[in-house]
C-alpha distance (Angstrom), angle and dihedral (degrees) to the residues before:
residue distance angle dihedral
M1 . . .
I2 3.81 . .
Q3 3.82 110.6 .
T4 3.80 101.8 -140.9
L5 3.79 91.7 171.9
E6 3.76 136.5 -14.3
W7 3.78 140.7 -179.2
T8 3.81 114.5 -115.2
D9 3.81 135.6 172.1
Q10 3.82 88.4 -105.2
G11 3.80 96.7 49.1
V12 3.81 140.6 -79.9
R13 3.80 113.2 -31.9
F14 3.82 119.3 -151.9
I15 3.76 133.5 -177.2
D16 3.82 102.4 -124.6
Q17 3.80 102.4 -120.6
T18 3.79 92.5 -172.3
K19 3.83 88.4 69.2
L20 3.81 98.1 49.6
P21 2.96 138.6 139.5
T22 3.81 97.7 19.8
E23 3.80 96.6 40.8
E24 3.81 129.0 34.0
I25 3.80 101.2 -155.1
Y26 3.79 128.6 162.8
L27 3.79 124.2 -147.6
M28 3.82 123.4 -153.8
C29 3.81 113.4 -149.7
K30 3.80 111.0 -160.6
T31 3.81 98.9 178.2
H32 3.79 135.8 44.3
Q33 3.82 88.8 -116.4
E34 3.81 90.4 57.6
V35 3.81 89.3 51.5
A36 3.82 90.1 50.2
D37 3.80 89.6 50.6
A38 3.82 90.7 49.2
I39 3.82 89.6 54.5
R40 3.81 94.3 45.0
N41 3.81 94.1 46.4
M42 3.83 93.4 46.4
V43 3.78 96.3 -115.9
V44 3.81 79.0 134.3
R45 3.82 120.0 25.3
G46 3.79 140.7 160.3
A47 3.79 120.5 86.2
P48 3.84 99.3 -100.1
A49 3.82 92.7 45.2
I50 3.79 90.7 47.5
G51 3.80 89.4 53.3
V52 3.80 93.9 51.7
A53 3.81 90.5 43.3
A54 3.81 90.1 53.1
A55 3.80 91.2 51.7
M56 3.79 91.2 48.7
G57 3.81 90.9 47.2
I58 3.80 90.2 54.4
A59 3.81 90.9 45.8
L60 3.81 90.0 50.3
G61 3.79 90.7 50.4
M62 3.79 90.1 51.2
K63 3.80 92.4 47.2
T64 3.80 92.8 53.9
S65 3.81 95.1 39.8
K66 3.81 118.2 122.8
A67 3.81 91.5 -155.6
E68 3.78 113.9 138.5
T69 3.80 98.7 -170.6
V70 3.78 134.3 47.6
G71 3.81 89.8 -118.2
E72 3.80 92.2 55.4
L73 3.80 90.7 46.6
K74 3.82 91.2 51.0
R75 3.80 91.5 51.8
E76 3.80 89.7 52.3
L77 3.80 90.9 47.5
D78 3.81 90.6 53.9
Q79 3.81 92.4 48.5
I80 3.81 93.0 48.5
S81 3.81 91.8 45.8
D82 3.80 91.3 50.9
N83 3.81 91.8 49.8
I84 3.79 94.8 48.3
G85 3.80 91.1 43.4
K86 3.81 90.6 62.7
T87 3.81 95.3 58.3
R88 3.85 104.2 82.1
P89 3.83 115.4 5.6
T90 3.84 100.8 -172.0
A91 3.82 100.8 56.1
V92 3.80 105.0 86.6
N93 3.83 91.7 -166.5
L94 3.80 87.4 72.1
F95 3.79 91.8 62.7
W96 3.81 92.7 38.3
A97 3.82 89.3 57.0
I98 3.80 93.6 46.4
R99 3.80 90.9 49.7
R100 3.80 92.0 48.3
M101 3.80 91.8 51.8
Q102 3.80 90.9 48.4
E103 3.79 91.2 49.3
K104 3.80 89.8 50.0
F105 3.79 89.5 52.6
E106 3.80 91.1 53.1
R107 3.80 91.5 51.3
V108 3.82 93.5 53.0
R109 3.80 102.7 31.3
V110 3.82 92.3 108.3
R111 3.81 88.9 67.9
P112 3.82 127.7 84.5
V113 3.82 117.1 -76.7
A114 3.81 94.1 -110.1
Q115 3.79 91.3 52.6
I116 3.81 92.5 47.8
K117 3.80 88.9 54.4
N118 3.80 91.5 51.4
E119 3.79 91.9 47.4
L120 3.82 91.3 54.5
I121 3.80 91.9 48.2
E122 3.80 90.2 51.4
E123 3.82 90.6 48.1
A124 3.80 91.1 55.3
K125 3.80 90.8 48.7
R126 3.80 89.2 49.0
M127 3.80 91.2 53.1
H128 3.81 89.4 52.7
A129 3.81 92.1 53.2
E130 3.81 92.6 43.2
D131 3.80 91.6 53.2
I132 3.80 92.8 55.0
A133 3.82 91.2 47.7
A134 3.82 90.7 47.9
N135 3.80 91.6 51.3
Q136 3.79 91.8 51.0
A137 3.80 91.0 50.1
M138 3.81 89.8 47.1
G139 3.78 88.9 51.7
R140 3.79 92.3 54.1
H141 3.81 92.4 51.4
G142 3.78 94.6 43.6
A143 3.80 96.0 45.9
T144 3.80 88.7 70.9
L145 3.83 89.3 63.5
M146 3.80 96.3 51.6
P147 3.82 121.0 97.0
S148 3.79 116.6 -102.5
D149 3.78 88.8 -121.0
G150 3.78 138.5 -4.1
G151 3.77 138.7 57.3
V152 3.80 128.0 -22.2
L153 3.79 119.2 -172.7
T154 3.79 123.5 -149.2
H155 3.80 131.5 -178.8
C156 3.81 125.4 -146.4
N157 3.81 118.0 -14.0
A158 3.79 119.9 -58.1
G159 3.77 95.8 159.0
A160 3.78 137.9 105.7
L161 3.80 88.0 -57.7
A162 3.82 91.0 59.8
T163 3.81 93.4 49.0
A164 3.78 141.0 32.4
G165 3.80 86.4 -85.3
Y166 3.84 145.9 -39.7
G167 3.79 95.5 29.5
T168 3.80 141.3 -124.0
A169 3.83 108.8 -108.6
L170 3.81 91.6 15.1
G171 3.80 88.2 43.4
V172 3.81 87.3 60.5
I173 3.79 89.7 50.4
R174 3.81 92.3 45.8
A175 3.80 91.5 50.5
A176 3.80 91.4 48.3
V177 3.81 90.9 52.1
E178 3.82 90.6 46.3
A179 3.83 87.3 53.2
G180 3.81 89.7 57.2
K181 3.80 100.6 -98.5
K182 3.79 114.4 145.9
I183 3.78 102.4 -133.3
H184 3.78 128.5 171.8
V185 3.80 112.1 -161.6
Y186 3.79 123.0 -141.6
A187 3.80 107.8 -160.2
D188 3.78 119.5 -161.9
E189 3.81 107.7 -137.3
T190 3.85 87.5 -130.1
R191 3.77 108.0 -142.4
P192 2.93 137.6 -114.3
F193 3.82 100.2 22.8
L194 3.82 94.6 26.9
Q195 3.79 96.9 -136.8
G196 3.80 90.4 157.3
S197 3.79 99.1 51.0
R198 3.81 95.1 35.9
L199 3.79 103.2 36.3
T200 3.82 112.7 16.0
A201 3.79 92.7 47.1
W202 3.82 90.7 46.3
E203 3.82 92.2 52.3
L204 3.79 96.1 45.5
M205 3.80 93.0 45.7
K206 3.82 88.1 55.0
D207 3.82 88.3 53.4
G208 3.80 93.7 46.4
I209 3.82 92.8 -119.9
P210 3.84 111.6 149.3
T211 3.79 108.1 -108.4
T212 3.79 136.6 179.3
V213 3.81 120.6 -168.6
I214 3.80 116.1 -145.1
S215 3.79 131.1 -179.7
D216 3.79 113.8 -105.4
N217 3.81 93.7 -107.8
M218 3.82 91.9 57.9
A219 3.81 95.7 65.1
G220 3.81 96.2 89.1
A221 3.80 92.7 50.0
M222 3.82 91.2 50.0
M223 3.80 89.6 52.5
K224 3.79 93.8 48.1
Q225 3.82 90.2 50.4
G226 3.82 90.2 56.8
K227 3.79 95.0 -114.1
I228 3.81 95.0 123.7
G229 3.81 121.9 68.5
A230 3.79 98.6 171.3
I231 3.79 141.7 -0.6
V232 3.79 125.1 -140.2
V233 3.80 125.6 -179.2
G234 3.78 137.5 165.8
A235 3.80 128.3 -121.2
D236 3.79 139.6 -135.4
R237 3.80 95.0 -159.9
I238 3.80 133.3 1.2
A239 3.79 118.3 -160.8
A240 3.80 122.2 -138.9
N241 3.82 91.1 -102.0
G242 3.82 93.0 54.0
D243 3.81 98.9 -99.8
V244 3.81 107.7 147.4
A245 3.80 129.8 -145.7
N246 3.79 111.3 -157.8
K247 3.79 139.0 144.8
I248 3.80 114.7 -41.8
G249 3.80 109.4 -86.4
T250 3.79 95.3 39.5
Y251 3.80 92.1 103.4
T252 3.81 90.1 55.2
V253 3.80 91.1 51.5
A254 3.82 91.3 49.4
V255 3.81 93.2 51.3
L256 3.80 91.0 48.6
A257 3.80 90.2 48.8
K258 3.80 91.3 53.1
E259 3.81 91.3 49.6
N260 3.81 91.1 50.9
G261 3.82 96.8 43.0
I262 3.81 94.4 -115.0
P263 3.84 120.4 143.4
F264 3.81 113.8 -113.0
Y265 3.81 113.1 -153.1
V266 3.80 131.1 -172.2
A267 3.82 121.5 -154.7
A268 3.80 118.8 -163.4
P269 3.80 139.5 135.1
I270 3.79 121.2 -101.7
S271 3.81 87.8 -106.6
T272 3.83 87.6 69.4
V273 3.81 91.6 58.0
D274 3.80 109.0 93.0
M275 3.78 105.3 -160.5
A276 3.81 89.3 179.4
C277 3.81 89.7 62.7
A278 3.81 108.2 80.0
D279 3.80 97.9 -161.7
G280 3.77 144.0 -15.5
S281 3.80 94.8 -84.9
K282 3.81 87.9 72.0
I283 3.82 94.8 56.2
P284 3.83 113.8 104.6
I285 3.81 112.5 -128.4
E286 3.79 116.8 -144.7
Q287 3.81 116.4 -131.4
R288 3.79 113.3 -149.8
N289 3.79 134.7 -158.3
A290 3.82 115.3 -64.6
R291 3.80 89.6 -133.2
E292 3.81 89.4 75.7
I293 3.81 86.0 67.6
T294 3.79 101.1 34.4
H295 3.81 97.1 48.8
I296 3.81 135.4 45.4
A297 3.81 117.3 -167.0
G298 3.79 88.3 -14.7
K299 3.81 94.7 -53.5
Q300 3.80 118.8 119.2
M301 3.82 111.2 -121.0
V302 3.83 103.6 176.0
P303 3.83 133.3 53.2
D304 3.79 120.2 -91.1
G305 3.79 115.8 -94.5
V306 3.81 98.9 21.3
S307 3.81 116.5 137.5
I308 3.81 116.4 -106.3
E309 3.82 132.5 -158.4
N310 3.80 115.7 -166.0
P311 3.82 112.2 170.7
A312 3.80 108.9 170.1
F313 3.81 94.2 -149.7
D314 3.78 143.9 26.7
V315 3.80 132.0 -161.2
T316 3.81 122.6 -116.2
P317 3.82 112.3 -156.0
A318 3.80 115.2 -122.8
K319 3.82 91.8 -116.4
Y320 3.80 89.0 75.1
V321 3.82 95.0 50.6
A322 3.81 117.2 93.9
A323 3.81 94.2 -170.6
I324 3.79 142.5 -17.3
I325 3.81 113.3 -133.6
T326 3.81 117.2 -150.6
E327 3.78 135.2 167.1
R328 3.80 88.2 -101.9
G329 3.77 96.2 51.9
I330 3.78 143.4 -75.6
A331 3.79 122.9 -48.0
R332 3.80 121.5 -154.4
A333 3.79 133.7 179.6
P334 2.94 130.5 -35.8
F335 3.80 81.6 55.4
E336 3.80 94.8 -179.1
E337 3.80 87.1 70.5
S338 3.79 102.0 33.3
L339 3.81 96.1 46.4
R340 3.80 91.5 46.5
K341 3.79 89.1 51.4
L342 3.81 93.0 50.3
A343 3.81 93.7 42.8
G344 3.78 90.0 55.6
S345 3.81 95.1 44.4
E346 3.78 132.7 80.6
T347 3.78 93.9 -163.9
A348 3.76 131.6 74.5
V349 3.79 116.1 -103.5
E350 3.78 141.0 158.2
A351 3.78 98.6 -113.3
C-alpha cells in the first residue's frame, strides 16, 4: 500500500507529491512548522490526508515541546493549531482534525505532561488507522454503484495519495475492481496542478488498473461518445444540503454528466461533511499562486502582466450529485435528511 504519510520516531514522513510521477521521494518533517509547510506547499494534499497530517503535526509539536506545566502545553497547542489551521482553508478535515486533537487534550489534561503528550501522539496514530478503515468501508459501499464494465471518469486525485491510504473515489474504483468489475479509468489531467495526470495515473498504474489520461476539456466529448458509464470524485468539504467543494473543474464535469445522463458520485468520509455549513455559498475557496497558471515545469506560458485567476476549488450544487458515498453508507437526495442521518449514525445505511 502507498504510504502517503506515517508517524515515525524521527518525525512525520511524507511522500513528496510535488515530485511525482518522475521521482518517488520521501520527506521527513521533524517539527510542526515543517508539517505546516508540507501542507501549504502541497507535499501532502487531499482533504483526508491533510486532516491526518494536521493531527500528526500537532502531535509532533507536543512531542518536542519543552513545556513543564499543562498550562504552558495548552498555550503551545493553541499556537500550533492556529498556525496549521491557516495552511489550507477549504479542506474541512483540517479543522476537524485540529478540533479533535484539542478535545483530546481537554479530556486528558488532568494527567502529567508526559502522559498528555503520549495521548496526543496515540490519537494522531488512531486517526491515521481510522482513515484507512473508513476508505475501505467507503470502497465497499461505492463499488455497488460502479458499472460492471466500461469507463469511469475521475477528476483530480482522490486516491491513497489524498488519504492515509486506499483512497475515497479511487478506493471505490479499487473495491469495484477487487469485486471483479472490469473498469477502465479515464483520469482528467486536472489543470493547473495536474493531480490527475501526475498522481491518479501513477497510483492506478501501480495497481494495474487500466487508465487513460485525458485533458480536462476532453471530458464532455468522452461522455458524448459513450465511453463513460459513471463519474466518481472526492470532496474537500460537503455542505449540509449536499453542495460539494472539490478541485476546480469538478463543477464542469458534473454539469456535463447531467447533460449526458451519466451518474455523478462523490466519495468522502463523514469528517468531510460540514453540517454547520448550510450550503456551498458558505464554503471558503482557496486562491493559489498565479505561477501555477503562468508556468508549466518552470517555463512561462503566458505573457507578462496578464491577469490571473487561480481558485483551487469550485462548488458543485447538490442537484447534480446522484449520491454521496461515505464510510457509513450512501446518501441520496434530499441530502439535508440523508447526510444528517449518516452524520449521527455509527452504522452503515442507505440513507
